[in-house]
Backbone of each chain as ProteinMPNN parsed JSONL, in Angstrom:
{"seq_chain_A": "MTIEMKKDEKSLILKIAGRLDTMSAPEMEKAVKENISGVEELVIDMEKLEYISSAGLRVLLSAQKTMNGQGSMKVINVSDTIMEIFEITGFSEIMTIK", "coords_chain_A": {"N_chain_A": [[95.664, 91.067, 111.105], [92.151, 91.016, 111.8], [89.134, 89.796, 110.245], [86.281, 90.887, 111.06], [82.411, 90.038, 109.518], [79.4, 91.698, 108.389], [76.209, 90.908, 106.069], [73.927, 92.095, 104.474], [71.326, 92.042, 102.26], [72.084, 93.598, 100.221], [74.168, 95.46, 101.52], [77.205, 95.536, 103.421], [79.209, 95.183, 105.94], [82.339, 95.143, 106.773], [84.77, 95.435, 108.978], [87.343, 96.052, 110.232], [90.258, 95.631, 111.851], [93.418, 95.533, 114.284], [96.542, 95.089, 111.992], [96.719, 96.57, 109.401], [98.928, 95.547, 106.501], [101.342, 94.732, 105.095], [101.441, 91.983, 104.323], [98.899, 91.631, 105.582], [97.121, 93.028, 103.302], [96.371, 91.214, 101.549], [94.613, 89.285, 102.352], [91.743, 91.436, 103.151], [91.489, 92.402, 100.49], [91.079, 90.039, 99.132], [88.789, 89.472, 100.792], [86.615, 91.301, 100.51], [86.828, 91.018, 97.314], [85.078, 88.979, 97.062], [83.315, 89.871, 98.303], [82.243, 91.814, 97.525], [79.966, 91.841, 95.611], [76.598, 92.785, 94.01], [76.375, 94.752, 96.027], [75.475, 97.641, 97.249], [76.196, 99.507, 99.758], [78.786, 99.86, 101.179], [80.536, 99.89, 104.646], [83.145, 100.494, 105.934], [84.53, 99.233, 109.088], [86.162, 101.269, 110.915], [87.212, 101.065, 113.871], [89.135, 98.914, 115.307], [91.437, 99.615, 113.929], [94.862, 99.316, 113.635], [96.833, 100.314, 112.398], [97.797, 101.23, 109.286], [99.439, 100.189, 105.84], [100.602, 101.563, 102.875], [100.049, 99.334, 101.499], [97.25, 98.493, 101.924], [95.88, 101.173, 101.899], [95.573, 100.428, 98.999], [93.755, 98.374, 98.569], [91.601, 99.82, 99.953], [91.568, 102.195, 98.2], [91.092, 101.116, 95.21], [88.538, 98.728, 96.149], [86.706, 100.858, 97.028], [86.88, 102.64, 94.186], [85.678, 100.614, 93.016], [83.08, 100.473, 94.263], [82.15, 102.806, 93.28], [80.766, 102.58, 91.285], [78.648, 100.713, 91.733], [77.163, 102.408, 93.961], [77.781, 102.637, 97.292], [80.563, 104.13, 99.135], [81.491, 103.828, 102.732], [83.885, 104.899, 105.062], [83.858, 104.721, 108.777], [84.899, 105.334, 111.953], [87.459, 106.368, 112.36], [90.781, 106.754, 113.688], [92.665, 109.382, 115.08], [95.836, 109.123, 114.317], [95.706, 107.655, 111.833], [93.866, 108.96, 110.264], [94.954, 111.057, 109.987], [96.915, 109.913, 107.88], [95.242, 109.391, 105.8], [95.126, 111.999, 105.202], [97.392, 112.12, 104.312], [97.942, 111.813, 102.358], [95.215, 112.481, 99.97], [93.198, 110.828, 100.859], [91.418, 111.544, 102.197], [90.663, 113.023, 101.102], [88.991, 111.469, 98.361], [87.582, 109.275, 100.267], [84.688, 108.786, 101.466], [84.442, 109.393, 104.896], [83.354, 108.999, 107.762]], "CA_chain_A": [[94.488, 91.763, 111.475], [91.069, 90.027, 112.031], [87.892, 90.971, 109.306], [84.574, 90.768, 110.561], [81.754, 90.81, 107.757], [78.327, 91.527, 108.209], [76.381, 91.088, 105.094], [72.577, 92.008, 104.12], [70.736, 91.928, 100.274], [72.848, 95.032, 99.708], [74.987, 96.455, 102.074], [78.49, 94.532, 103.876], [80.295, 95.907, 106.462], [83.21, 94.539, 107.096], [84.942, 95.735, 110.741], [88.779, 95.572, 110.308], [91.356, 94.854, 113.35], [94.6, 94.865, 113.746], [97.037, 95.972, 111.258], [96.29, 96.553, 107.515], [99.645, 96.328, 106.526], [101.666, 94.658, 103.187], [101.339, 91.088, 104.783], [97.316, 90.887, 105.507], [96.423, 93.574, 102.548], [95.487, 90.496, 100.386], [93.2, 89.14, 102.724], [91.182, 92.392, 103.055], [92.133, 92.224, 99.286], [90.212, 88.186, 99.142], [87.367, 89.765, 101.042], [86.414, 92.389, 99.171], [86.006, 91.043, 96.501], [84.471, 88.124, 97.23], [81.724, 89.789, 98.902], [81.509, 92.852, 96.85], [79.173, 91.61, 93.75], [75.814, 93.475, 93.91], [76.928, 95.481, 97.324], [75.176, 98.742, 97.082], [76.686, 100.487, 100.217], [79.503, 99.543, 101.241], [80.853, 99.665, 105.596], [84.005, 99.594, 106.337], [84.565, 100.556, 110.439], [88.516, 100.813, 110.945], [87.636, 101.163, 115.773], [90.053, 98.882, 116.128], [92.16, 99.266, 112.944], [95.969, 100.559, 115.08], [98.227, 100.561, 111.766], [97.709, 101.038, 107.754], [100.312, 101.471, 105.502], [100.191, 101.77, 101.66], [99.414, 98.161, 100.402], [96.431, 98.952, 102.815], [95.318, 102.006, 101.171], [95.702, 100.717, 97.633], [93.252, 97.864, 98.9], [90.708, 100.624, 99.833], [91.101, 102.886, 96.755], [90.123, 100.068, 94.497], [87.358, 99.357, 97.249], [86.553, 102.878, 96.168], [86.455, 102.355, 92.735], [84.501, 99.418, 91.857], [82.151, 101.049, 95.123], [81.279, 104.906, 93.065], [80.507, 102.167, 90.325], [77.71, 100.39, 91.698], [77.074, 102.11, 94.884], [78.598, 103.91, 97.845], [81.714, 102.811, 100.778], [82.128, 105.148, 104.044], [84.701, 104.481, 106.383], [83.844, 105.429, 110.059], [85.774, 105.387, 113.809], [89.171, 106.38, 112.675], [91.58, 107.786, 114.805], [93.292, 110.259, 114.471], [96.761, 108.31, 113.119], [94.905, 107.217, 110.023], [93.06, 109.856, 109.483], [96.751, 111.92, 108.862], [97.105, 109.608, 106.977], [94.383, 109.474, 105.214], [94.803, 113.45, 104.919], [98.354, 113.441, 103.841], [97.822, 110.957, 100.614], [94.679, 113.005, 99.71], [92.365, 109.464, 100.893], [89.738, 111.638, 103.398], [89.496, 113.429, 99.278], [88.256, 110.669, 97.991], [86.437, 108.399, 100.433], [83.244, 109.376, 103.205], [84.64, 109.382, 105.91], [82.46, 109.577, 109.292]], "C_chain_A": [[93.273, 90.578, 111.295], [89.497, 90.919, 110.694], [86.798, 89.93, 110.103], [83.616, 91.392, 109.782], [80.636, 90.681, 108.301], [77.642, 91.774, 107.226], [75.118, 91.521, 105.604], [73.062, 92.084, 103.2], [71.841, 92.924, 99.668], [73.708, 95.764, 100.095], [76.166, 94.716, 102.716], [78.633, 96.211, 104.206], [80.994, 95.72, 107.181], [84.584, 95.577, 108.299], [86.507, 94.978, 111.006], [89.955, 95.752, 111.795], [92.793, 94.504, 113.334], [95.3, 95.827, 112.878], [97.172, 96.178, 109.916], [97.531, 96.807, 106.665], [100.658, 95.25, 104.671], [101.985, 92.458, 103.463], [100.057, 90.812, 104.893], [96.531, 91.27, 104.609], [95.154, 92.288, 101.655], [94.702, 89.345, 100.565], [92.232, 89.875, 102.386], [90.161, 92.302, 102.119], [90.296, 91.167, 98.69], [88.334, 89.171, 99.393], [86.686, 90.037, 100.682], [85.638, 91.968, 97.968], [85.452, 89.406, 96.273], [83.094, 88.276, 97.822], [80.51, 90.697, 97.754], [79.493, 92.782, 95.683], [77.486, 92.169, 94.11], [75.502, 94.079, 95.614], [76.053, 96.63, 96.614], [75.607, 100.13, 98.417], [77.757, 99.152, 100.999], [80.45, 100.16, 103.086], [82.036, 99.764, 106.081], [84.623, 100.116, 108.244], [86.002, 99.901, 110.415], [88.155, 101.323, 113.032], [88.972, 100.108, 116.284], [92.083, 98.292, 114.766], [93.581, 99.926, 114.081], [96.844, 100.614, 113.853], [98.047, 100.377, 110.472], [98.765, 101.165, 107.793], [99.881, 101.142, 103.384], [99.496, 100.954, 100.931], [98.131, 98.442, 100.856], [95.93, 99.808, 102.516], [95.387, 101.978, 99.608], [93.742, 99.689, 97.082], [91.693, 99.021, 99.202], [90.461, 101.479, 98.221], [90.624, 101.372, 94.75], [88.265, 99.417, 95.196], [86.13, 100.099, 96.17], [85.674, 102.88, 94.936], [85.546, 101.478, 92.045], [82.746, 100.175, 92.808], [81.199, 102.479, 94.129], [80.746, 103.62, 91.47], [78.756, 101.368, 90.294], [77.375, 100.399, 93.071], [77.544, 103.489, 96.259], [79.673, 103.504, 98.997], [81.79, 104.408, 101.264], [82.768, 104.225, 105.222], [84.298, 105.533, 107.223], [84.142, 104.843, 111.293], [87.192, 105.498, 113.707], [89.458, 106.81, 113.317], [92.071, 108.413, 113.838], [95.025, 109.958, 113.525], [97.028, 108.061, 111.962], [93.73, 108.825, 109.923], [94.131, 110.568, 108.847], [96.884, 111.011, 108.286], [96.561, 109.775, 105.591], [94.213, 110.565, 104.31], [96.363, 113.624, 103.758], [98.343, 112.592, 103.025], [96.515, 111.083, 99.882], [93.408, 111.996, 99.383], [90.869, 110.134, 101.809], [89.664, 112.171, 102.171], [88.158, 112.639, 99.088], [87.419, 109.995, 98.193], [85.701, 109.351, 101.025], [84.324, 109.47, 103.851], [84.059, 109.787, 107.606], [82.859, 109.577, 110.825]], "O_chain_A": [[93.452, 89.482, 110.764], [89.138, 92.078, 110.49], [86.545, 88.741, 109.909], [83.599, 92.556, 109.382], [80.487, 89.59, 108.85], [77.93, 92.905, 106.836], [74.904, 91.48, 106.815], [74.243, 92.166, 102.86], [72.305, 92.762, 98.539], [74.163, 96.669, 99.395], [76.011, 93.506, 102.546], [78.483, 97.329, 103.712], [80.727, 95.967, 108.357], [85.119, 96.541, 107.751], [86.817, 93.947, 111.603], [89.481, 96.449, 112.693], [93.336, 93.598, 112.701], [95.001, 97.02, 112.821], [98.185, 95.653, 109.453], [97.6, 97.884, 106.072], [100.362, 95.346, 103.479], [102.718, 91.829, 102.701], [99.739, 89.745, 104.369], [95.46, 90.683, 104.457], [93.966, 92.322, 101.336], [94.22, 88.598, 99.713], [91.568, 89.462, 101.435], [88.938, 92.202, 102.225], [89.187, 91.424, 98.224], [87.343, 89.384, 98.695], [85.798, 89.258, 100.336], [84.496, 92.246, 97.603], [85.539, 88.85, 95.178], [82.15, 87.491, 97.911], [79.342, 90.638, 97.37], [78.504, 93.441, 95.362], [77.212, 91.348, 94.987], [74.479, 93.797, 96.239], [75.927, 96.542, 95.392], [75.432, 101.331, 98.212], [77.512, 97.971, 101.246], [81.209, 101.077, 102.774], [82.162, 98.905, 106.954], [85.05, 101.245, 108.488], [86.605, 98.864, 110.138], [89.071, 102.01, 113.486], [89.661, 100.318, 117.282], [93.014, 97.487, 114.739], [93.425, 100.718, 115.011], [97.934, 101.063, 114.207], [98.108, 99.176, 110.208], [99.431, 101.704, 108.676], [98.906, 100.536, 102.94], [98.666, 101.238, 100.067], [97.537, 98.803, 99.839], [94.78, 99.532, 102.858], [95.311, 102.997, 98.922], [92.952, 99.897, 96.162], [90.733, 98.81, 98.46], [89.531, 101.394, 97.419], [89.999, 101.214, 93.702], [87.159, 99.688, 94.729], [85.317, 99.961, 95.256], [84.474, 103.024, 94.703], [84.92, 101.537, 90.987], [81.659, 100.335, 92.253], [80.058, 102.914, 94.28], [80.302, 104.279, 90.53], [77.939, 101.378, 89.373], [77.218, 99.353, 93.701], [77.595, 104.716, 96.174], [79.468, 102.506, 99.689], [81.984, 105.501, 100.732], [82.366, 103.306, 105.935], [84.26, 106.73, 106.941], [83.568, 103.806, 111.624], [88.02, 105.027, 114.487], [88.662, 107.51, 113.943], [92.095, 108.34, 112.609], [95.314, 110.437, 112.428], [98.027, 108.139, 111.246], [92.906, 109.22, 109.098], [94.308, 110.724, 107.639], [97.382, 111.658, 107.366], [97.139, 110.15, 104.571], [93.622, 110.564, 103.231], [96.596, 114.481, 102.906], [99.551, 112.609, 102.786], [96.273, 110.142, 99.126], [92.733, 112.019, 98.353], [89.782, 109.6, 102.028], [88.539, 111.971, 101.714], [86.979, 112.844, 99.378], [86.543, 109.703, 97.38], [85.993, 110.544, 101.103], [85.327, 109.673, 103.168], [84.4, 110.714, 108.34], [82.079, 110.024, 111.666]]}, "seq_chain_B": "MKTDADVKNLSEVLEFIDSFLESVNCSPKAQMQIDTSVEEIFVNIASYAYPEGKGTADIDIYLTNNNTVCIELTDSGKPFNPLANADPDTSLTASERKIGGLGIFMVKKMMDKVEYVRHDNCNKLYLYKKI", "coords_chain_B": {"N_chain_B": [[120.619, 95.76, 111.941], [121.37, 92.51, 110.214], [118.737, 90.294, 107.01], [116.889, 89.003, 104.813], [116.6, 90.471, 101.613], [112.956, 90.06, 101.731], [109.897, 90.309, 102.228], [109.038, 88.219, 103.68], [110.355, 88.936, 106.205], [109.123, 90.665, 107.243], [107.874, 91.502, 109.674], [110.183, 90.614, 111.131], [111.567, 92.819, 111.198], [110.209, 94.41, 112.324], [109.852, 94.398, 114.545], [112.304, 94.496, 115.792], [112.592, 97.553, 114.678], [110.257, 98.076, 116.439], [111.628, 97.594, 119.597], [113.119, 99.043, 119.595], [112.678, 102.087, 119.546], [110.373, 101.548, 121.559], [112.795, 100.885, 123.518], [113.369, 103.503, 124.401], [111.695, 104.902, 124.61], [109.377, 106.304, 122.437], [107.332, 108.326, 121.313], [103.936, 106.863, 120.577], [102.158, 107.844, 118.658], [105.025, 108.401, 116.519], [106.032, 106.566, 116.688], [104.437, 104.706, 115.018], [103.927, 106.055, 112.567], [106.909, 105.799, 112.335], [107.23, 103.428, 111.883], [105.019, 102.88, 109.679], [107.36, 103.879, 107.578], [110.085, 102.446, 107.572], [108.233, 100.299, 106.7], [107.269, 100.885, 103.668], [109.641, 101.104, 102.99], [111.0, 99.01, 103.213], [109.783, 96.772, 102.137], [110.113, 97.948, 99.397], [112.794, 97.454, 99.102], [112.334, 94.616, 98.966], [111.3, 93.253, 96.722], [111.919, 95.023, 94.308], [114.754, 95.259, 94.121], [117.073, 93.17, 93.849], [116.355, 91.944, 91.157], [117.085, 89.768, 89.673], [117.43, 87.883, 91.926], [118.523, 87.02, 95.257], [118.574, 89.141, 97.871], [119.824, 91.019, 99.757], [119.123, 92.888, 103.281], [120.732, 95.881, 105.748], [119.242, 96.708, 108.27], [119.524, 99.258, 110.017], [119.144, 101.943, 113.323], [119.626, 104.604, 115.281], [120.056, 106.723, 117.818], [119.894, 109.965, 116.911], [121.571, 113.413, 117.413], [119.003, 116.066, 119.376], [116.736, 114.142, 120.122], [115.753, 112.767, 117.741], [115.612, 110.548, 116.141], [117.655, 108.214, 113.874], [117.079, 105.841, 111.221], [118.491, 103.752, 109.27], [118.963, 102.216, 106.24], [119.12, 99.696, 104.173], [120.896, 98.448, 100.849], [121.718, 96.245, 98.166], [120.976, 95.83, 95.872], [120.139, 96.755, 92.771], [120.609, 100.398, 91.271], [119.277, 102.279, 93.237], [117.366, 105.214, 93.464], [114.642, 105.997, 95.737], [113.353, 108.673, 95.577], [113.934, 110.377, 93.563], [111.601, 110.228, 92.578], [108.304, 111.734, 91.133], [106.387, 112.672, 93.428], [103.222, 111.471, 93.841], [99.537, 112.79, 92.677], [97.5, 114.096, 94.742], [94.79, 115.34, 94.36], [94.102, 114.774, 93.277], [90.512, 112.695, 91.974], [88.836, 109.081, 92.692], [88.171, 107.671, 90.465], [90.512, 108.565, 88.677], [92.581, 108.042, 90.467], [95.635, 106.187, 90.256], [96.598, 102.838, 91.024], [99.172, 102.607, 93.477], [102.598, 103.397, 93.531], [102.742, 105.289, 96.233], [103.95, 104.582, 98.162], [106.348, 105.934, 98.635], [105.915, 108.592, 98.736], [104.264, 108.563, 100.878], [106.385, 108.281, 102.673], [108.305, 110.012, 102.367], [106.068, 112.28, 103.47], [105.841, 111.561, 106.29], [108.217, 111.186, 107.362], [110.293, 113.465, 109.155], [112.649, 113.879, 107.508], [114.43, 112.78, 104.385], [117.199, 110.738, 103.154], [119.413, 109.845, 100.571], [121.626, 108.44, 99.142], [123.826, 106.646, 97.418], [126.287, 104.603, 97.486], [129.737, 102.638, 97.27], [128.588, 101.044, 95.869], [126.078, 100.307, 97.058], [122.603, 101.202, 97.634], [121.933, 103.762, 99.97], [119.403, 104.182, 102.302], [118.467, 106.673, 104.449], [116.255, 107.924, 106.702], [114.561, 110.036, 109.11], [113.335, 110.619, 111.853], [111.6, 113.111, 114.286], [111.815, 112.476, 117.616]], "CA_chain_B": [[120.544, 93.456, 111.789], [121.285, 91.849, 107.987], [118.274, 90.447, 106.723], [117.183, 88.729, 103.851], [115.313, 91.204, 101.508], [112.32, 89.248, 101.924], [108.758, 90.306, 102.563], [108.26, 87.763, 104.698], [110.654, 89.258, 107.154], [108.703, 92.358, 107.363], [107.765, 91.466, 111.147], [111.194, 90.472, 112.041], [112.379, 93.948, 111.097], [109.254, 96.21, 112.511], [109.735, 94.052, 115.874], [113.618, 95.481, 115.483], [112.482, 98.732, 115.407], [109.642, 98.898, 117.53], [112.539, 97.115, 120.675], [114.756, 100.37, 120.11], [112.025, 103.171, 120.283], [110.319, 101.187, 123.163], [113.688, 101.559, 125.265], [113.922, 105.092, 124.115], [110.142, 106.36, 124.753], [109.571, 107.046, 121.148], [105.631, 108.671, 121.205], [103.241, 106.225, 119.662], [101.695, 107.958, 117.035], [106.072, 108.723, 115.377], [106.51, 104.484, 116.417], [103.373, 104.369, 114.036], [104.74, 106.857, 111.309], [108.346, 104.968, 111.307], [107.136, 102.036, 110.857], [104.555, 102.223, 108.46], [108.149, 104.407, 106.905], [110.394, 101.193, 107.474], [107.79, 99.124, 105.725], [107.299, 100.618, 102.961], [111.473, 100.807, 102.078], [111.57, 97.128, 102.677], [108.817, 95.858, 101.089], [110.604, 97.932, 98.522], [114.362, 96.901, 98.978], [112.267, 92.764, 98.611], [110.381, 93.665, 95.506], [112.454, 95.471, 93.688], [116.164, 95.776, 94.57], [117.111, 92.35, 93.487], [115.712, 91.854, 90.019], [117.838, 88.516, 89.256], [117.66, 86.754, 92.45], [118.029, 86.686, 96.38], [119.984, 89.89, 98.183], [119.97, 90.788, 101.56], [118.96, 94.147, 103.688], [120.492, 96.147, 106.02], [118.639, 97.663, 109.078], [120.841, 99.6, 111.483], [118.684, 102.645, 113.995], [119.865, 104.611, 116.087], [119.463, 107.987, 119.079], [120.879, 111.07, 117.057], [121.225, 115.144, 118.851], [118.0, 116.328, 119.483], [115.697, 113.437, 119.589], [116.011, 112.3, 116.532], [116.094, 109.189, 115.545], [117.419, 107.433, 112.523], [116.604, 103.989, 110.725], [119.644, 103.892, 108.178], [118.42, 101.003, 105.218], [120.615, 99.48, 102.417], [120.61, 97.603, 100.045], [123.644, 96.261, 97.032], [120.678, 95.787, 94.845], [120.689, 97.857, 91.114], [121.101, 101.689, 91.222], [117.538, 102.832, 92.446], [116.575, 106.742, 94.084], [113.343, 106.573, 95.447], [113.476, 110.147, 96.027], [114.129, 111.015, 92.148], [110.056, 109.607, 91.719], [107.926, 111.829, 91.1], [105.684, 113.046, 93.615], [101.596, 111.148, 93.362], [98.706, 113.824, 92.57], [96.354, 113.693, 95.798], [93.601, 116.383, 93.958], [92.731, 113.705, 91.045], [89.686, 111.924, 92.308], [88.772, 107.958, 93.185], [88.816, 106.584, 89.57], [91.669, 109.15, 87.727], [93.913, 107.529, 91.057], [96.775, 104.684, 89.856], [96.327, 101.981, 92.637], [100.145, 102.39, 93.896], [103.434, 104.892, 93.909], [101.862, 105.827, 97.398], [104.632, 104.744, 99.757], [107.297, 106.323, 98.617], [105.3, 109.875, 99.246], [104.101, 109.045, 102.623], [107.354, 108.223, 103.893], [108.275, 111.474, 102.578], [105.38, 112.952, 104.561], [106.046, 111.19, 107.445], [109.115, 111.773, 107.861], [110.752, 115.002, 109.391], [114.301, 114.522, 106.773], [115.31, 111.506, 103.91], [118.308, 111.681, 102.102], [119.428, 108.562, 100.053], [123.202, 108.144, 98.599], [125.18, 105.393, 96.02], [127.735, 104.616, 97.932], [129.755, 101.358, 97.377], [127.513, 99.497, 95.138], [124.979, 100.177, 98.006], [121.263, 102.122, 97.289], [121.296, 104.12, 100.927], [118.347, 105.721, 102.57], [118.448, 107.654, 105.606], [114.979, 108.504, 107.338], [115.677, 110.982, 110.328], [111.924, 111.52, 112.49], [111.749, 112.642, 115.954], [110.606, 110.922, 118.651]], "C_chain_B": [[120.576, 93.348, 109.761], [119.712, 90.613, 108.038], [118.472, 89.841, 104.916], [116.014, 90.222, 103.01], [113.799, 90.663, 100.872], [111.036, 89.402, 102.507], [107.915, 89.862, 104.054], [109.227, 87.877, 105.984], [110.284, 90.484, 107.619], [108.97, 92.59, 108.739], [108.766, 90.787, 111.637], [111.694, 91.999, 111.934], [111.882, 94.921, 111.774], [109.778, 95.49, 113.599], [110.921, 94.263, 116.041], [113.838, 96.812, 115.565], [111.613, 99.659, 116.167], [110.372, 98.698, 119.51], [113.498, 98.635, 121.209], [113.555, 101.247, 120.374], [110.807, 102.187, 121.376], [111.566, 102.269, 124.471], [114.178, 103.232, 124.804], [112.337, 105.826, 124.493], [110.032, 106.813, 123.525], [107.417, 107.129, 121.558], [105.018, 107.372, 120.001], [102.507, 106.33, 118.249], [103.564, 108.425, 115.951], [106.402, 107.134, 115.586], [105.097, 104.215, 115.03], [103.618, 105.199, 112.568], [106.236, 105.935, 110.498], [108.051, 103.475, 110.556], [106.536, 101.872, 109.651], [105.974, 102.944, 106.904], [108.714, 102.651, 106.675], [109.247, 100.123, 106.464], [107.719, 99.125, 104.881], [109.3, 100.493, 101.874], [111.289, 99.281, 102.092], [110.942, 97.212, 102.299], [109.315, 96.568, 99.418], [111.608, 97.333, 97.78], [113.292, 95.167, 97.889], [111.471, 92.943, 97.359], [110.967, 93.706, 94.793], [114.351, 95.703, 93.566], [116.851, 94.711, 93.643], [116.465, 91.897, 92.297], [115.97, 89.801, 89.72], [117.22, 87.85, 90.432], [117.991, 87.196, 93.944], [119.246, 88.335, 96.667], [119.559, 90.007, 99.687], [119.345, 92.458, 102.089], [119.652, 94.672, 104.986], [119.925, 96.768, 107.054], [119.42, 98.61, 110.327], [119.31, 101.469, 111.953], [119.322, 103.486, 115.222], [119.326, 106.295, 117.022], [120.538, 109.093, 117.654], [120.956, 112.326, 117.69], [119.651, 115.192, 118.535], [116.561, 115.463, 119.059], [114.94, 113.231, 119.115], [116.886, 110.826, 116.063], [116.219, 108.992, 113.91], [118.24, 106.515, 111.873], [117.192, 104.627, 109.156], [119.026, 102.337, 107.462], [118.986, 100.962, 104.108], [120.685, 98.005, 101.94], [121.421, 97.081, 98.639], [122.91, 95.595, 95.971], [121.073, 97.169, 93.302], [119.996, 99.277, 91.776], [119.412, 102.192, 91.892], [116.979, 104.132, 93.704], [115.208, 106.715, 93.734], [112.877, 108.015, 95.633], [113.221, 110.86, 94.996], [112.032, 110.987, 91.787], [109.534, 110.523, 91.978], [106.667, 111.855, 91.713], [103.914, 112.438, 93.404], [100.496, 112.929, 93.109], [97.967, 112.736, 93.713], [95.544, 114.154, 95.839], [93.42, 115.28, 93.115], [91.901, 112.68, 92.124], [90.04, 110.162, 92.228], [89.569, 107.19, 91.468], [89.593, 107.585, 88.0], [92.927, 108.515, 89.19], [94.227, 106.659, 90.66], [96.405, 104.512, 91.341], [98.485, 101.805, 92.618], [100.854, 104.126, 93.995], [102.914, 105.713, 95.47], [102.822, 106.067, 97.954], [105.697, 105.306, 99.577], [106.632, 108.492, 99.092], [104.753, 109.508, 100.883], [104.89, 108.691, 103.76], [107.642, 109.697, 103.799], [107.736, 112.756, 103.198], [105.663, 113.405, 105.825], [107.179, 111.885, 108.771], [110.064, 112.778, 108.104], [111.933, 115.398, 108.038], [114.122, 113.255, 105.662], [116.126, 111.648, 102.951], [118.822, 109.806, 101.38], [120.762, 109.033, 98.995], [122.798, 106.785, 98.21], [126.118, 104.888, 96.552], [128.373, 103.018, 97.521], [128.994, 100.186, 97.203], [126.317, 99.858, 95.851], [123.571, 101.479, 97.445], [121.643, 102.102, 99.903], [120.389, 104.825, 101.482], [118.571, 105.997, 104.261], [117.194, 108.108, 106.522], [115.186, 108.831, 109.106], [113.55, 111.026, 110.606], [112.05, 111.597, 114.225], [111.3, 112.526, 116.417], [109.93, 112.088, 119.446]], "O_chain_B": [[120.096, 93.826, 108.734], [119.571, 90.047, 109.122], [119.391, 89.989, 104.11], [115.053, 90.779, 103.542], [113.527, 90.834, 99.683], [110.857, 88.61, 103.432], [107.1, 90.315, 104.858], [109.038, 87.035, 106.862], [110.989, 91.244, 108.282], [109.795, 93.387, 109.185], [108.486, 90.201, 112.682], [112.376, 92.303, 112.913], [112.445, 95.992, 112.0], [110.701, 96.247, 113.898], [110.84, 94.289, 117.27], [114.763, 97.355, 116.169], [111.676, 100.845, 116.49], [109.912, 99.328, 120.462], [114.08, 99.082, 122.197], [113.264, 101.239, 121.57], [110.602, 103.011, 122.267], [111.555, 103.179, 125.301], [115.246, 103.821, 124.974], [112.047, 107.018, 124.594], [110.628, 107.876, 123.351], [106.607, 106.27, 121.906], [105.524, 107.074, 118.919], [102.31, 105.579, 117.294], [103.413, 108.735, 114.77], [106.99, 106.515, 114.699], [105.238, 103.31, 114.208], [103.366, 104.615, 111.515], [106.582, 105.602, 109.365], [108.331, 102.825, 109.549], [106.956, 101.171, 108.731], [105.806, 102.715, 105.707], [108.15, 101.81, 105.975], [109.65, 99.314, 105.629], [107.886, 98.042, 104.321], [109.78, 100.077, 100.819], [111.419, 98.521, 101.132], [111.142, 98.161, 101.54], [109.022, 95.965, 98.386], [111.645, 96.888, 96.633], [113.462, 94.792, 96.729], [110.644, 92.046, 97.524], [111.047, 92.669, 94.134], [114.88, 96.443, 92.736], [117.276, 95.187, 92.59], [115.656, 91.074, 92.724], [115.126, 88.909, 89.626], [116.32, 87.091, 90.071], [117.504, 88.326, 93.929], [120.265, 88.614, 96.033], [119.088, 89.193, 100.48], [119.124, 93.233, 101.159], [119.266, 93.89, 105.854], [120.104, 97.955, 106.781], [119.714, 98.239, 111.463], [118.698, 101.985, 111.017], [119.501, 102.812, 116.237], [118.256, 106.837, 116.747], [121.749, 108.909, 117.535], [120.284, 112.358, 118.721], [119.117, 114.523, 117.65], [115.688, 115.738, 118.235], [113.747, 113.286, 119.412], [118.003, 110.368, 115.82], [115.451, 109.334, 113.011], [119.459, 106.343, 111.857], [116.742, 105.428, 108.336], [118.678, 101.428, 108.217], [119.29, 101.825, 103.283], [120.572, 96.897, 102.463], [121.739, 98.089, 98.009], [123.521, 94.899, 95.16], [121.927, 98.028, 93.085], [119.075, 99.269, 92.593], [118.485, 102.427, 91.117], [116.277, 103.846, 94.673], [114.594, 106.991, 92.704], [111.682, 108.168, 95.887], [112.488, 111.845, 95.08], [111.425, 111.632, 90.932], [109.827, 110.853, 93.127], [105.728, 111.332, 91.114], [103.296, 113.187, 92.647], [100.95, 114.024, 93.442], [97.835, 111.513, 93.765], [94.898, 114.018, 96.878], [92.492, 115.094, 92.329], [92.497, 111.994, 92.955], [91.145, 109.781, 91.84], [90.63, 106.61, 91.233], [89.361, 107.418, 86.803], [94.123, 108.559, 88.9], [93.312, 105.856, 90.476], [96.113, 105.243, 92.288], [99.04, 101.011, 91.858], [100.394, 105.24, 94.247], [102.803, 106.939, 95.43], [103.075, 107.198, 98.37], [106.341, 105.249, 100.625], [107.265, 109.312, 99.758], [104.922, 110.242, 101.857], [104.665, 108.67, 104.97], [107.399, 110.512, 104.688], [108.322, 113.812, 103.432], [105.754, 114.499, 106.381], [107.208, 112.444, 109.868], [110.779, 113.015, 107.13], [112.164, 116.525, 107.6], [113.431, 112.424, 106.251], [115.992, 112.44, 102.019], [118.429, 108.765, 101.907], [120.672, 109.954, 98.184], [121.847, 106.069, 98.524], [127.046, 104.694, 95.766], [127.518, 102.135, 97.447], [128.769, 99.112, 97.761], [125.315, 99.702, 95.153], [123.873, 102.544, 96.906], [121.614, 101.202, 100.742], [120.38, 106.042, 101.298], [118.879, 105.095, 105.041], [117.604, 109.018, 107.244], [115.722, 108.166, 109.993], [112.717, 111.363, 109.765], [112.373, 110.766, 115.073], [110.106, 112.374, 116.16], [109.06, 111.842, 120.282]]}, "name": "protein", "num_of_chains": 2, "seq": "MTIEMKKDEKSLILKIAGRLDTMSAPEMEKAVKENISGVEELVIDMEKLEYISSAGLRVLLSAQKTMNGQGSMKVINVSDTIMEIFEITGFSEIMTIKMKTDADVKNLSEVLEFIDSFLESVNCSPKAQMQIDTSVEEIFVNIASYAYPEGKGTADIDIYLTNNNTVCIELTDSGKPFNPLANADPDTSLTASERKIGGLGIFMVKKMMDKVEYVRHDNCNKLYLYKKI"}
């Protein structure tokens, strides 16, 4: 997995590519934790994300919980296969997906 | 294949699964769902089956009839039927949702059939998926 980060004063964009799985989820969690302070808009761009497991979902849920308290979060460019996982798990209801 | 039940062996396990699935022309979508399911189960075995120390996991994959793949995951750890746990409530809001408990639920939803048996002091989980 690779994470490309763009940070402005109040917004943070994370472009994640590759596999968000058990092995890479801690890295994503670290990137979110270290940069989320003061952020009012978090955007997660999944255009190049190929794979997500429940470890990845846990990171998204935790980011969503943080952002519910300080602003908003949206997930963009979600592929059909990953969208299906969001639907199965009810994540499509708790996250804003564009 | 037989491997130490350690999360660091996950990529080796998925390579084994993928090379089989590619040899039988599995659809990319079914392949991703099978990979995700095997990851969830293997990580569970690595994390919980052997609380006292190290152990191994056996993974087998083969075609059954009807263009369906069966993946067998076996460990000799403590008895644990992952299918016996209640499903998480997917209608809750983000702040109500607990972090975790989703792995097995995803497996049950993505596979066509999942079976558990306790046999010869081993946990055996069978995942079936039409490819």
